[in-house]
C-alpha positions in Angstrom: -0.5 0.3 -0.2 1.2 3.6 -0.4 1.7 5.9 2.1 0.0 9.5 0.9 2.1 11.4 4.4 4.2 13.5 2.0 0.7 15.0 0.0 0.2 17.3 4.2 -3.4 17.6 4.3 -4.3 16.7 1.0 -6.8 13.5 1.1 -5.4 11.0 -1.8 -7.4 7.8 -2.7 -6.5 5.7 -5.3 -7.2 6.9 -9.1 -9.0 4.5 -10.3 -11.5 5.1 -7.7 -12.3 8.4 -8.8 -12.2 8.5 -12.3 -13.9 11.9 -12.0 -10.5 13.5 -11.5 -9.3 12.6 -14.0 -8.8 13.3 -17.6 -10.2 10.0 -19.9 -7.4 9.2 -21.8 -4.8 9.2 -18.2 -7.6 7.2 -16.6 -7.6 4.6 -19.7 -3.7 5.2 -19.3 -3.8 3.5 -15.2 -6.7 0.8 -16.5 -3.6 -0.7 -18.6 -0.8 -0.1 -16.1 0.3 -3.4 -13.7 1.3 -0.7 -10.8 -2.4 1.5 -11.1 -3.0 0.7 -7.1 0.5 3.4 -6.3 -1.1 6.4 -8.5 -3.4 8.5 -6.4 -5.3 11.6 -6.9 -6.5 14.0 -4.4 -9.2 16.9 -5.8 -7.8 20.1 -5.3 -8.6 24.1 -5.6 -8.0 25.6 -8.9 -8.3 28.6 -7.5 -4.9 27.3 -5.8 -2.5 27.6 -9.0 0.3 29.4 -7.6 2.7 26.9 -6.0 3.3 28.8 -3.4 0.1 29.3 -2.3 -1.4 25.5 -3.0 1.6 24.4 -0.4 1.0 27.0 2.4 -3.2 25.8 1.9 -2.7 21.6 1.8 1.1 22.0 4.0 2.8 20.3 1.2 6.3 20.4 0.9 7.6 22.5 -1.9 10.1 19.5 -1.9 7.2 17.5 -3.1 5.4 19.3 -5.3 5.7 19.7 -8.9 3.9 21.4 -11.9 2.9 19.1 -14.9 3.0 21.3 -18.5 1.3 19.8 -21.2 2.0 20.5 -24.7 -0.1 19.4 -28.0 1.6 18.8 -31.6 0.1 17.3 -34.8 1.8 14.9 -37.3 1.1 13.5 -39.9 -2.5 14.8 -39.4 -2.5 12.9 -35.7 -2.5 15.4 -32.6 -0.1 14.2 -29.6 0.4 15.3 -26.7 3.3 15.2 -23.6 3.2 16.1 -20.2 6.6 16.8 -18.3 6.5 17.4 -14.4 8.8 19.9 -12.9 9.5 19.5 -9.8 8.7 22.7 -7.6 12.3 23.3 -6.0 13.4 23.5 -9.7 10.5 26.3 -10.5 11.4 28.3 -7.2 14.8 28.2 -7.9 14.6 30.3 -11.1 12.0 32.5 -9.7 15.1 34.1 -8.0 
């Protein structure tokens, strides 16, 4: 069983138990993943997009936080997406 104590006060639940919090492609990908039970999801306030505010509101350590950048591209008529997680400590350090 995965421990989510590093998530601060966020209420983390198994992602597959809450498909309403996932985009359908993410949900589909998880259903095909061997270790899907290790993936958690938490509902958050969408107004807390700022990393510092998010960490303060949920008592989440900056070292346990990340920002996700999603990009879309099209090649040969096929749309593709890619996601990149950037550690919050990287973002914080680069903003000084």
